[in-house]
PDB file of N, CA, C and O in Angstrom, chain B, residues numbered from 101:
ATOM      1  N   UNK B 101       9.174  -0.832  -2.080  1.00  0.00           N
ATOM      2  CA  UNK B 101       9.219   0.323  -1.193  1.00  0.00           C
ATOM      3  C   UNK B 101       8.966  -0.167   0.059  1.00  0.00           C
ATOM      4  O   UNK B 101       8.061  -0.904   0.449  1.00  0.00           O
ATOM      5  N   UNK B 102      10.150   0.485   0.806  1.00  0.00           N
ATOM      6  CA  UNK B 102       9.854  -0.022   2.177  1.00  0.00           C
ATOM      7  C   UNK B 102       9.469   0.723   3.096  1.00  0.00           C
ATOM      8  O   UNK B 102       9.753   1.921   3.086  1.00  0.00           O
ATOM      9  N   UNK B 103       8.773   0.181   4.032  1.00  0.00           N
ATOM     10  CA  UNK B 103       7.550   1.129   5.540  1.00  0.00           C
ATOM     11  C   UNK B 103       9.022   1.793   5.979  1.00  0.00           C
ATOM     12  O   UNK B 103       8.907   2.626   6.878  1.00  0.00           O
ATOM     13  N   UNK B 104       9.828   1.660   5.695  1.00  0.00           N
ATOM     14  CA  UNK B 104      11.030   2.530   6.635  1.00  0.00           C
ATOM     15  C   UNK B 104      11.264   3.873   5.758  1.00  0.00           C
ATOM     16  O   UNK B 104      11.318   4.995   6.262  1.00  0.00           O
ATOM     17  N   UNK B 105      11.366   3.658   4.673  1.00  0.00           N
ATOM     18  CA  UNK B 105      11.474   4.786   3.630  1.00  0.00           C
ATOM     19  C   UNK B 105      10.491   5.422   3.951  1.00  0.00           C
ATOM     20  O   UNK B 105      10.682   6.468   4.571  1.00  0.00           O
ATOM     21  N   UNK B 106       9.293   5.058   3.679  1.00  0.00           N
ATOM     22  CA  UNK B 106       7.848   5.933   4.100  1.00  0.00           C
ATOM     23  C   UNK B 106       8.031   6.663   5.121  1.00  0.00           C
ATOM     24  O   UNK B 106       7.964   7.886   5.000  1.00  0.00           O
ATOM     25  N   UNK B 107       8.329   6.007   6.474  1.00  0.00           N
ATOM     26  CA  UNK B 107       8.185   6.761   7.916  1.00  0.00           C
ATOM     27  C   UNK B 107       9.192   7.702   7.799  1.00  0.00           C
ATOM     28  O   UNK B 107       9.213   8.665   8.565  1.00  0.00           O
ATOM     29  N   UNK B 108      10.137   7.531   6.832  1.00  0.00           N
ATOM     30  CA  UNK B 108      11.122   8.646   7.382  1.00  0.00           C
ATOM     31  C   UNK B 108      10.685  10.013   6.627  1.00  0.00           C
ATOM     32  O   UNK B 108      11.347  11.005   6.931  1.00  0.00           O
ATOM     33  N   UNK B 109       9.613  10.183   5.648  1.00  0.00           N
ATOM     34  CA  UNK B 109       9.304  11.194   5.467  1.00  0.00           C
ATOM     35  C   UNK B 109       8.204  11.831   6.541  1.00  0.00           C
ATOM     36  O   UNK B 109       7.657  11.094   7.361  1.00  0.00           O
ATOM     37  N   UNK B 110       7.964  13.039   6.485  1.00  0.00           N
ATOM     38  CA  UNK B 110       7.074  13.866   7.815  1.00  0.00           C
ATOM     39  C   UNK B 110       5.755  13.223   7.961  1.00  0.00           C
ATOM     40  O   UNK B 110       4.900  13.350   7.085  1.00  0.00           O
ATOM     41  N   UNK B 111       5.494  12.321   9.376  1.00  0.00           N
ATOM     42  CA  UNK B 111       4.279  12.321   9.104  1.00  0.00           C
ATOM     43  C   UNK B 111       3.494  11.657   8.091  1.00  0.00           C
ATOM     44  O   UNK B 111       2.389  12.032   7.698  1.00  0.00           O
ATOM     45  N   UNK B 112       4.296  10.393   7.594  1.00  0.00           N
ATOM     46  CA  UNK B 112       3.604   9.747   6.901  1.00  0.00           C
ATOM     47  C   UNK B 112       1.843   9.026   7.570  1.00  0.00           C
ATOM     48  O   UNK B 112       0.861   8.918   6.835  1.00  0.00           O
ATOM     49  N   UNK B 113       1.858   8.622   9.110  1.00  0.00           N
ATOM     50  CA  UNK B 113       0.877   8.238   9.463  1.00  0.00           C
ATOM     51  C   UNK B 113       0.054   9.322   9.481  1.00  0.00           C
ATOM     52  O   UNK B 113      -1.047   9.176   8.951  1.00  0.00           O
ATOM     53  N   UNK B 114       0.377  10.578  10.057  1.00  0.00           N
ATOM     54  CA  UNK B 114      -0.422  11.589  10.019  1.00  0.00           C
ATOM     55  C   UNK B 114      -1.245  12.299   8.869  1.00  0.00           C
ATOM     56  O   UNK B 114      -2.390  12.748   8.819  1.00  0.00           O
ATOM     57  N   UNK B 115      -0.060  12.208   7.843  1.00  0.00           N
ATOM     58  CA  UNK B 115      -0.765  12.670   6.704  1.00  0.00           C
ATOM     59  C   UNK B 115      -1.751  11.781   6.104  1.00  0.00           C
ATOM     60  O   UNK B 115      -2.468  12.252   5.221  1.00  0.00           O
ATOM     61  N   UNK B 116      -1.899  10.529   6.464  1.00  0.00           N
ATOM     62  CA  UNK B 116      -2.878   9.060   5.958  1.00  0.00           C
ATOM     63  C   UNK B 116      -3.985   9.398   6.936  1.00  0.00           C
ATOM     64  O   UNK B 116      -5.152   9.148   6.637  1.00  0.00           O
ATOM     65  N   UNK B 117      -3.616  10.041   8.263  1.00  0.00           N
ATOM     66  CA  UNK B 117      -4.888  10.393   8.827  1.00  0.00           C
ATOM     67  C   UNK B 117      -5.847  11.760   8.420  1.00  0.00           C
ATOM     68  O   UNK B 117      -7.056  11.856   8.212  1.00  0.00           O
ATOM     69  N   UNK B 118      -4.905  12.620   8.407  1.00  0.00           N
ATOM     70  CA  UNK B 118      -5.468  13.828   7.750  1.00  0.00           C
ATOM     71  C   UNK B 118      -6.069  13.801   6.481  1.00  0.00           C
ATOM     72  O   UNK B 118      -6.943  14.603   6.152  1.00  0.00           O
ATOM     73  N   UNK B 119      -5.521  12.676   5.562  1.00  0.00           N
ATOM     74  CA  UNK B 119      -6.294  12.714   4.243  1.00  0.00           C
ATOM     75  C   UNK B 119      -7.378  11.549   4.216  1.00  0.00           C
ATOM     76  O   UNK B 119      -7.987  11.388   3.159  1.00  0.00           O
ATOM     77  N   UNK B 120      -7.606  10.894   5.077  1.00  0.00           N
ATOM     78  CA  UNK B 120      -8.852  10.065   5.545  1.00  0.00           C
ATOM     79  C   UNK B 120      -9.891  10.417   5.939  1.00  0.00           C
ATOM     80  O   UNK B 120     -10.899   9.742   6.145  1.00  0.00           O
ATOM     81  N   UNK B 121      -9.668  11.830   6.114  1.00  0.00           N
ATOM     82  CA  UNK B 121     -11.006  12.268   7.086  1.00  0.00           C
ATOM     83  C   UNK B 121     -11.874  12.530   5.572  1.00  0.00           C
ATOM     84  O   UNK B 121     -12.984  12.000   5.512  1.00  0.00           O
ATOM     85  N   UNK B 122     -11.437  13.263   4.458  1.00  0.00           N
ATOM     86  CA  UNK B 122     -12.370  13.285   3.492  1.00  0.00           C
ATOM     87  C   UNK B 122     -12.433  11.731   2.512  1.00  0.00           C
ATOM     88  O   UNK B 122     -13.257  11.600   1.607  1.00  0.00           O
ATOM     89  N   UNK B 123     -11.580  10.803   2.820  1.00  0.00           N
ATOM     90  CA  UNK B 123     -12.007   9.455   2.235  1.00  0.00           C
ATOM     91  C   UNK B 123     -11.046   9.753   1.109  1.00  0.00           C
ATOM     92  O   UNK B 123     -11.609   9.126   0.212  1.00  0.00           O
ATOM     93  N   UNK B 124     -10.052  10.248   0.588  1.00  0.00           N
ATOM     94  CA  UNK B 124      -9.240   9.941  -0.298  1.00  0.00           C
ATOM     95  C   UNK B 124      -7.874  10.222   0.056  1.00  0.00           C
ATOM     96  O   UNK B 124      -7.510  11.228   0.666  1.00  0.00           O
ATOM     97  N   UNK B 125      -7.089   9.235  -0.378  1.00  0.00           N
ATOM     98  CA  UNK B 125      -5.759   9.523   0.059  1.00  0.00           C
ATOM     99  C   UNK B 125      -4.765   9.738  -1.453  1.00  0.00           C
ATOM    100  O   UNK B 125      -4.622   8.972  -2.405  1.00  0.00           O
ATOM    101  N   UNK B 126      -4.312  10.805  -1.247  1.00  0.00           N
ATOM    102  CA  UNK B 126      -3.741  11.397  -2.401  1.00  0.00           C
ATOM    103  C   UNK B 126      -2.119  12.262  -2.367  1.00  0.00           C
ATOM    104  O   UNK B 126      -1.631  13.388  -2.267  1.00  0.00           O
ATOM    105  N   UNK B 127      -1.757  10.830  -2.527  1.00  0.00           N
ATOM    106  CA  UNK B 127      -0.081  11.388  -2.237  1.00  0.00           C
ATOM    107  C   UNK B 127       0.475  11.950  -3.780  1.00  0.00           C
ATOM    108  O   UNK B 127      -0.307  12.141  -4.712  1.00  0.00           O
ATOM    109  N   UNK B 128       1.773  12.149  -3.864  1.00  0.00           N
ATOM    110  CA  UNK B 128       2.314  12.542  -5.210  1.00  0.00           C
ATOM    111  C   UNK B 128       1.894  11.653  -6.334  1.00  0.00           C
ATOM    112  O   UNK B 128       2.124  10.469  -6.088  1.00  0.00           O
ATOM    113  N   UNK B 129       1.149  11.960  -7.913  1.00  0.00           N
ATOM    114  CA  UNK B 129       0.869  11.094  -8.758  1.00  0.00           C
ATOM    115  C   UNK B 129       2.015  10.061  -8.798  1.00  0.00           C
ATOM    116  O   UNK B 129       1.521   9.022  -8.361  1.00  0.00           O
ATOM    117  N   UNK B 130       3.274   9.855  -9.105  1.00  0.00           N
ATOM    118  CA  UNK B 130       4.207   9.112  -9.247  1.00  0.00           C
ATOM    119  C   UNK B 130       4.118   8.390  -8.134  1.00  0.00           C
ATOM    120  O   UNK B 130       4.256   7.183  -8.328  1.00  0.00           O
ATOM    121  N   UNK B 131       3.916   8.751  -6.920  1.00  0.00           N
ATOM    122  CA  UNK B 131       4.252   7.544  -5.619  1.00  0.00           C
ATOM    123  C   UNK B 131       2.770   6.836  -5.722  1.00  0.00           C
ATOM    124  O   UNK B 131       2.724   5.610  -5.820  1.00  0.00           O
ATOM    125  N   UNK B 132       1.156   7.868  -5.692  1.00  0.00           N
ATOM    126  CA  UNK B 132       0.214   6.652  -6.171  1.00  0.00           C
ATOM    127  C   UNK B 132       0.164   5.909  -7.155  1.00  0.00           C
ATOM    128  O   UNK B 132      -0.388   4.817  -7.018  1.00  0.00           O
ATOM    129  N   UNK B 133       0.608   6.209  -8.165  1.00  0.00           N
ATOM    130  CA  UNK B 133       0.743   5.178  -9.075  1.00  0.00           C
ATOM    131  C   UNK B 133       1.616   3.895  -8.829  1.00  0.00           C
ATOM    132  O   UNK B 133       1.242   2.840  -9.340  1.00  0.00           O
ATOM    133  N   UNK B 134       2.663   3.931  -8.135  1.00  0.00           N
ATOM    134  CA  UNK B 134       3.682   3.125  -7.418  1.00  0.00           C
ATOM    135  C   UNK B 134       2.707   2.272  -6.574  1.00  0.00           C
ATOM    136  O   UNK B 134       2.654   1.043  -6.529  1.00  0.00           O
ATOM    137  N   UNK B 135       1.742   3.413  -5.737  1.00  0.00           N
ATOM    138  CA  UNK B 135       1.342   2.429  -4.564  1.00  0.00           C
ATOM    139  C   UNK B 135       0.285   1.566  -4.928  1.00  0.00           C
ATOM    140  O   UNK B 135      -0.002   0.578  -4.253  1.00  0.00           O
ATOM    141  N   UNK B 136      -0.470   1.975  -6.239  1.00  0.00           N
ATOM    142  CA  UNK B 136      -1.547   1.267  -6.914  1.00  0.00           C
ATOM    143  C   UNK B 136      -0.892   0.173  -7.593  1.00  0.00           C
ATOM    144  O   UNK B 136      -1.205  -1.013  -7.492  1.00  0.00           O
ATOM    145  N   UNK B 137      -0.375   0.442  -7.982  1.00  0.00           N
ATOM    146  CA  UNK B 137       0.634  -0.881  -8.801  1.00  0.00           C
ATOM    147  C   UNK B 137       1.074  -2.052  -7.964  1.00  0.00           C
ATOM    148  O   UNK B 137       0.761  -3.217  -8.207  1.00  0.00           O
ATOM    149  N   UNK B 138       1.842  -1.645  -6.936  1.00  0.00           N
ATOM    150  CA  UNK B 138       2.266  -2.405  -5.846  1.00  0.00           C
ATOM    151  C   UNK B 138       1.026  -3.349  -4.990  1.00  0.00           C
ATOM    152  O   UNK B 138       1.221  -4.486  -4.559  1.00  0.00           O
ATOM    153  N   UNK B 139      -0.122  -2.664  -4.885  1.00  0.00           N
ATOM    154  CA  UNK B 139      -1.482  -3.165  -4.181  1.00  0.00           C
ATOM    155  C   UNK B 139      -2.006  -4.279  -5.469  1.00  0.00           C
ATOM    156  O   UNK B 139      -2.312  -5.445  -5.217  1.00  0.00           O
ATOM    157  N   UNK B 140      -2.036  -3.794  -6.616  1.00  0.00           N
ATOM    158  CA  UNK B 140      -2.467  -4.809  -7.488  1.00  0.00           C
ATOM    159  C   UNK B 140      -1.644  -6.097  -8.038  1.00  0.00           C
ATOM    160  O   UNK B 140      -2.118  -6.987  -8.745  1.00  0.00           O
ATOM    161  N   UNK B 141      -0.144  -5.993  -7.505  1.00  0.00           N
ATOM    162  CA  UNK B 141       0.673  -6.888  -7.684  1.00  0.00           C
ATOM    163  C   UNK B 141       0.633  -7.892  -6.473  1.00  0.00           C
ATOM    164  O   UNK B 141       0.755  -9.108  -6.616  1.00  0.00           O
ATOM    165  N   UNK B 142       0.443  -7.237  -5.227  1.00  0.00           N
ATOM    166  CA  UNK B 142       0.118  -7.940  -4.104  1.00  0.00           C
ATOM    167  C   UNK B 142      -1.003  -9.267  -4.262  1.00  0.00           C
ATOM    168  O   UNK B 142      -0.899 -10.490  -4.168  1.00  0.00           O
ATOM    169  N   UNK B 143      -2.083  -8.342  -4.545  1.00  0.00           N
ATOM    170  CA  UNK B 143      -3.495  -9.009  -4.948  1.00  0.00           C
ATOM    171  C   UNK B 143      -3.360 -10.340  -5.857  1.00  0.00           C
ATOM    172  O   UNK B 143      -3.761 -11.488  -5.662  1.00  0.00           O
ATOM    173  N   UNK B 144      -2.599  -9.713  -6.988  1.00  0.00           N
ATOM    174  CA  UNK B 144      -1.976 -11.084  -7.884  1.00  0.00           C
ATOM    175  C   UNK B 144      -1.431 -12.138  -7.443  1.00  0.00           C
ATOM    176  O   UNK B 144      -1.694 -13.273  -7.840  1.00  0.00           O
ATOM    177  N   UNK B 145      -0.570 -11.825  -6.522  1.00  0.00           N
ATOM    178  CA  UNK B 145       0.299 -12.657  -6.072  1.00  0.00           C
ATOM    179  C   UNK B 145      -0.412 -13.715  -5.118  1.00  0.00           C
ATOM    180  O   UNK B 145      -0.309 -14.939  -5.192  1.00  0.00           O
ATOM    181  N   UNK B 146      -1.058 -13.072  -4.325  1.00  0.00           N
ATOM    182  CA  UNK B 146      -2.287 -13.651  -3.266  1.00  0.00           C
ATOM    183  C   UNK B 146      -3.206 -14.705  -3.904  1.00  0.00           C
ATOM    184  O   UNK B 146      -3.456 -15.761  -3.322  1.00  0.00           O
ATOM    185  N   UNK B 147      -3.735 -14.376  -5.196  1.00  0.00           N
ATOM    186  CA  UNK B 147      -4.805 -14.852  -5.916  1.00  0.00           C
ATOM    187  C   UNK B 147      -3.711 -16.007  -6.806  1.00  0.00           C
ATOM    188  O   UNK B 147      -4.477 -16.931  -7.081  1.00  0.00           O
ATOM    189  N   UNK B 148      -2.773 -16.251  -7.183  1.00  0.00           N
ATOM    190  CA  UNK B 148      -1.727 -17.258  -7.826  1.00  0.00           C
ATOM    191  C   UNK B 148      -1.491 -18.139  -6.537  1.00  0.00           C
ATOM    192  O   UNK B 148      -1.856 -19.308  -6.661  1.00  0.00           O
ATOM    193  N   UNK B 149      -0.912 -17.763  -5.250  1.00  0.00           N
ATOM    194  CA  UNK B 149      -0.723 -18.607  -4.296  1.00  0.00           C
ATOM    195  C   UNK B 149      -2.467 -19.310  -4.027  1.00  0.00           C
ATOM    196  O   UNK B 149      -2.704 -20.515  -4.099  1.00  0.00           O
ATOM    197  N   UNK B 150      -2.991 -18.776  -3.873  1.00  0.00           N
ATOM    198  CA  UNK B 150      -4.756 -19.424  -3.326  1.00  0.00           C
ATOM    199  C   UNK B 150      -4.797 -20.327  -4.402  1.00  0.00           C
ATOM    200  O   UNK B 150      -4.959 -21.499  -4.064  1.00  0.00           O
ATOM    201  N   UNK B 151      -4.667 -20.044  -5.924  1.00  0.00           N
ATOM    202  CA  UNK B 151      -4.966 -20.913  -6.680  1.00  0.00           C
ATOM    203  C   UNK B 151      -4.179 -22.064  -6.984  1.00  0.00           C
ATOM    204  O   UNK B 151      -4.620 -23.099  -7.484  1.00  0.00           O
ATOM    205  N   UNK B 152      -2.909 -21.824  -6.639  1.00  0.00           N
ATOM    206  CA  UNK B 152      -1.991 -23.203  -6.471  1.00  0.00           C
ATOM    207  C   UNK B 152      -2.419 -24.211  -5.537  1.00  0.00           C
ATOM    208  O   UNK B 152      -2.586 -25.421  -5.695  1.00  0.00           O
ATOM    209  N   UNK B 153      -2.620 -23.167  -4.128  1.00  0.00           N
ATOM    210  CA  UNK B 153      -2.889 -23.905  -3.025  1.00  0.00           C
ATOM    211  C   UNK B 153      -4.130 -25.023  -3.225  1.00  0.00           C
ATOM    212  O   UNK B 153      -4.132 -26.226  -2.964  1.00  0.00           O
ATOM    213  N   UNK B 154      -5.271 -24.096  -3.832  1.00  0.00           N
ATOM    214  CA  UNK B 154      -6.470 -25.121  -3.805  1.00  0.00           C
ATOM    215  C   UNK B 154      -6.206 -26.142  -4.614  1.00  0.00           C
ATOM    216  O   UNK B 154      -6.419 -27.294  -4.236  1.00  0.00           O
ATOM    217  N   UNK B 155      -5.658 -25.839  -5.952  1.00  0.00           N
ATOM    218  CA  UNK B 155      -5.364 -26.976  -6.868  1.00  0.00           C
ATOM    219  C   UNK B 155      -4.743 -28.070  -6.189  1.00  0.00           C
ATOM    220  O   UNK B 155      -5.017 -29.233  -6.487  1.00  0.00           O
ATOM    221  N   UNK B 156      -3.954 -27.782  -5.330  1.00  0.00           N
ATOM    222  CA  UNK B 156      -2.574 -29.114  -4.601  1.00  0.00           C
ATOM    223  C   UNK B 156      -3.717 -29.890  -3.394  1.00  0.00           C
ATOM    224  O   UNK B 156      -3.687 -31.089  -3.119  1.00  0.00           O
ATOM    225  N   UNK B 157      -4.584 -28.979  -2.854  1.00  0.00           N
ATOM    226  CA  UNK B 157      -5.520 -29.642  -1.774  1.00  0.00           C
ATOM    227  C   UNK B 157      -6.605 -30.515  -2.676  1.00  0.00           C
ATOM    228  O   UNK B 157      -6.823 -31.680  -2.345  1.00  0.00           O
ATOM    229  N   UNK B 158      -7.224 -29.988  -3.719  1.00  0.00           N
ATOM    230  CA  UNK B 158      -8.137 -30.970  -4.650  1.00  0.00           C
ATOM    231  C   UNK B 158      -7.166 -31.998  -5.077  1.00  0.00           C
ATOM    232  O   UNK B 158      -7.596 -33.150  -5.017  1.00  0.00           O
ATOM    233  N   UNK B 159      -6.060 -31.858  -5.459  1.00  0.00           N
ATOM    234  CA  UNK B 159      -5.276 -33.120  -6.031  1.00  0.00           C
ATOM    235  C   UNK B 159      -5.142 -34.151  -5.144  1.00  0.00           C
ATOM    236  O   UNK B 159      -5.373 -35.344  -5.344  1.00  0.00           O
ATOM    237  N   UNK B 160      -4.666 -33.493  -3.930  1.00  0.00           N
ATOM    238  CA  UNK B 160      -4.265 -34.339  -2.767  1.00  0.00           C
ATOM    239  C   UNK B 160      -5.437 -35.440  -2.280  1.00  0.00           C
ATOM    240  O   UNK B 160      -5.241 -36.621  -1.993  1.00  0.00           O
ATOM    241  N   UNK B 161      -6.842 -34.637  -2.270  1.00  0.00           N
ATOM    242  CA  UNK B 161      -8.002 -35.134  -1.765  1.00  0.00           C
ATOM    243  C   UNK B 161      -8.655 -35.941  -2.876  1.00  0.00           C
ATOM    244  O   UNK B 161      -9.140 -37.030  -2.570  1.00  0.00           O
ATOM    245  N   UNK B 162      -8.714 -35.541  -4.074  1.00  0.00           N
ATOM    246  CA  UNK B 162      -9.137 -36.329  -4.712  1.00  0.00           C
ATOM    247  C   UNK B 162      -8.399 -37.592  -5.239  1.00  0.00           C
ATOM    248  O   UNK B 162      -8.925 -38.253  -6.134  1.00  0.00           O
ATOM    249  N   UNK B 163      -7.292 -37.921  -4.755  1.00  0.00           N
ATOM    250  CA  UNK B 163      -6.547 -39.140  -5.023  1.00  0.00           C
ATOM    251  C   UNK B 163      -6.723 -40.290  -3.935  1.00  0.00           C
ATOM    252  O   UNK B 163      -6.134 -41.363  -4.069  1.00  0.00           O
TER     253      UNK B 163
END
């Protein structure tokens, strides 16, 4: 899902501002599912990267 794709839909930013007032962002169910899945995947990728980087630095400093 690219940012350009989202901005093509009418007022993506405005819709986020409007929905953030009640503190809950609810797009279409399918879109929100994809959105949540993408966030989880990004978090896991970051965790994986940091884990590898941490082990790399540990092995470098311990030797």
